[in-house]
N, CA, C and O of each residue as an XYZ file, in Angstrom:
180
protein
N      92.286    127.154    118.921
C      91.091    127.385    118.105
C      91.392    127.084    116.642
O      92.546    127.068    116.212
N      90.331    126.847    115.902
C      90.504    126.582    114.480
C      90.888    127.854    113.740
O      90.638    128.964    114.210
N      91.505    127.673    112.565
C      91.932    128.820    111.769
C      90.748    129.685    111.351
O      90.865    130.909    111.299
N      89.617    129.063    111.054
C      88.469    129.842    110.592
C      87.943    130.749    111.703
O      87.431    131.839    111.449
N      88.082    130.273    112.933
C      87.592    131.079    114.056
C      88.523    132.250    114.346
O      88.074    133.326    114.742
N      89.805    132.037    114.149
C      90.779    133.096    114.408
C      90.736    134.175    113.326
O      90.827    135.366    113.623
N      90.597    133.747    112.069
C      90.634    134.709    110.970
C      89.246    135.206    110.592
O      89.110    136.255    109.963
N      88.212    134.455    110.972
C      86.860    134.813    110.572
C      86.575    134.458    109.125
O      85.589    134.920    108.551
N      87.444    133.629    108.524
C      87.297    133.255    107.124
C      86.973    131.769    107.045
O      87.775    130.934    107.461
N      85.800    131.437    106.511
C      85.409    130.032    106.421
C      86.149    129.310    105.300
O      86.244    128.083    105.328
N      86.675    130.034    104.316
C      87.413    129.395    103.227
C      88.715    128.777    103.729
O      89.162    127.770    103.178
N      89.323    129.342    104.742
C      90.567    128.800    105.294
C      90.329    127.397    105.856
O      91.196    126.528    105.765
N      89.154    127.188    106.432
C      88.842    125.883    107.001
C      88.691    124.836    105.893
O      89.074    123.682    106.081
N      88.149    125.219    104.765
C      87.935    124.283    103.666
C      89.244    124.018    102.924
O      89.497    122.885    102.516
N      90.068    125.031    102.744
C      91.276    124.907    101.942
C      92.359    124.081    102.629
O      93.054    123.310    101.968
N      92.514    124.228    103.945
C      93.597    123.564    104.651
C      93.550    122.032    104.582
O      94.591    121.424    104.335
N      92.405    121.378    104.786
C      92.401    119.914    104.666
C      92.753    119.440    103.261
O      93.428    118.422    103.109
N      92.309    120.156    102.235
C      92.646    119.757    100.871
C      94.149    119.868    100.649
O      94.752    118.988    100.035
N      94.744    120.925    101.135
C      96.184    121.117    100.995
C      96.940    120.050    101.775
O      97.962    119.543    101.311
N      96.440    119.711    102.957
C      97.078    118.685    103.782
C      97.068    117.334    103.070
O      98.093    116.654    103.021
N      95.920    116.938    102.517
C      95.834    115.651    101.828
C      96.641    115.654    100.547
O      97.214    114.628    100.181
N      96.701    116.788     99.853
C      97.521    116.889     98.650
C      98.989    116.672     98.999
O      99.700    115.966     98.284
N      99.445    117.273    100.093
C     100.830    117.082    100.529
C     101.088    115.632    100.911
O     102.142    115.089    100.580
N     100.147    114.998    101.602
C     100.313    113.590    101.961
C     100.455    112.722    100.716
O     101.289    111.817    100.689
N      99.655    112.984     99.686
C      99.715    112.202     98.450
C     101.067    112.393     97.773
O     101.681    111.420     97.336
N     101.535    113.632     97.682
C     102.823    113.905     97.053
C     103.949    113.194     97.802
O     104.792    112.547     97.181
N     103.969    113.310     99.134
C     105.025    112.671     99.915
C     104.965    111.151     99.796
O     106.007    110.496     99.775
N     103.760    110.580     99.718
C     103.617    109.139     99.569
C     104.168    108.675     98.227
O     104.860    107.658     98.162
N     103.870    109.407     97.155
C     104.378    109.049     95.828
C     105.906    109.095     95.822
O     106.557    108.187     95.305
N     106.476    110.160     96.399
C     107.935    110.277     96.452
C     108.534    109.120     97.255
O     109.539    108.539     96.846
N     107.932    108.789     98.381
C     108.435    107.694     99.221
C     108.367    106.365     98.484
O     109.292    105.559     98.588
N     107.293    106.118     97.743
C     107.155    104.867     96.998
C     108.227    104.768     95.917
O     108.810    103.701     95.725
N     108.492    105.853     95.217
C     109.514    105.848     94.172
C     110.898    105.588     94.771
O     111.659    104.767     94.258
N     111.214    106.288     95.851
C     112.532    106.124     96.480
C     112.688    104.708     97.036
O     113.725    104.078     96.828
N     111.682    104.205     97.733
C     111.770    102.857     98.292
C     111.802    101.804     97.189
O     112.509    100.803     97.309
N     111.049    102.019     96.127
C     111.085    101.086     95.000
C     112.461    101.031     94.357
O     112.948     99.949     94.031
N     113.092    102.181     94.170
C     114.441    102.223     93.617
C     115.433    101.536     94.554
O     116.337    100.838     94.094
N     115.275    101.726     95.840
C     116.167    101.102     96.811
C     116.014     99.582     96.786
O     117.009     98.858     96.816
N     114.778     99.099     96.732
C     114.537     97.661     96.679
C     115.128     97.068     95.410
O     115.761     96.013     95.463
N     114.937     97.718     94.281
C     115.501     97.212     93.032
C     117.027     97.191     93.088
O     117.652     96.261     92.579
N     117.619     98.195     93.694
C     119.070     98.255     93.819
C     119.583     97.139     94.718
O     120.602     96.519     94.414
N     118.895     96.879     95.811
C     119.343     95.848     96.747
C     119.152     94.439     96.186
O     119.953     93.548     96.469
N     118.108     94.232     95.402
C     117.867     92.905     94.840
C     118.697     92.667     93.597
O     118.802     91.525     93.149
N     119.290     93.695     93.024
C     120.183     93.540     91.891
C     119.492     93.439     90.540
O     120.105     92.998     89.567
N     118.241     93.834     90.463
C     117.518     93.775     89.177
C     117.725     95.037     88.384
O     117.195     95.166     87.280
């Protein structure tokens, strides 16, 4: 069941997707920085 149904709180349903997408954005930015640094290191620039 969904979190809102278990807790009876509709705010939990709204907050979780925003938190999920925020985490995805943060992890994507970190991955881009790390991969960019790796590519620059391998190409010797």
